[in-house]
N, C-alpha and C positions, 0 to 999 in steps of 0.2 A: 475507175481503176486506172492507174498510170500506164501509159503506153510508151514503150521504148521506141518503136517505129510504127508508122501507120499500118504496115502490113503484118505486125506481130499479133498473133492470136492470144486470147486470154485463157489459154489452157494451162493446166497444172504442170504438165510436162515442159512446156515452154518456159514457164516461170522458174521451175527448178533448175533447168539448164542455164538460164540467164543468171540466176542468183549464184549458182556454182561458178560460173564464168567470172562474175564480179567479186567472188570471194566471200559471199555472205552465207552460203549454204554448204555445209560440210556433212557428208554422209558417214557418220561414225558407226562402224560395225563392231560387234563384240569380238574379242579374241577367244579362240577355242580354249577349253580348259587345259588340254595337254600343253599347248604353247605357253599359256599364261603360267602354268606350273613350272615349266622350264625357265621362263624369264624370272619368276619369283625366286627360284633356286639360285640362279646366277646373281640376282640382285642381293640376296642375303649373303652369299659367299663373298662378293666384292665389298659389301658393307662391313663385314667382319674384318676384311683385310684393310679397311680404312680408305678404300678407293671409291670415288664417285663415278657413276656410269650413266650413259644414255643408251637406252634400249630401243630397238626397232623391230617391228613385226610387219613384214611385207611392205617395206619402204615407208612405214608410218612410225613416228616416234611414239613410244609408250610412256605416258606420264608416270612419275613416281607416285602420284596420288592414286592412280589406277592400280598400281602394284600393291600399295599399302592397303587399299580397299579389298583387294583379292585376299591378301594375307589375313586381314581382320575378319572377313566373312567366313573364311575357311578355318579360322582359329589355328593358324599354322605358326608355331613358335620355333621350329627347327627347320633346317634345309629340306625342302621337299625333294623327293626322288624324281629327277628329270632325266630325259635321255641325252640332253645336251646336244640336240640336233641343230640343224642349220636354220631353224625357224627364227631364232633370235640372234642378234649381233649386238655388240656394245663397243663403244669407243673409249 
């Protein structure tokens, strides 16, 4: 196993922290249903208006592919009812 420094242990925790530091390991977590529903509603509204948007959830960018997958899996064809809360922002 590759050793970064002589005193670096070969533990899982150490390797995860180093990979994260080096930019190779990204811990992607799922977005809660309510937040994703709100983001999808905003996405569909802005899409109808002909505007492109970039959405963020807790300072992480939400990919358009993720939004489209959510809509496809939920078979949503019209704007979902969202609270429009502060969870999502767009530029």
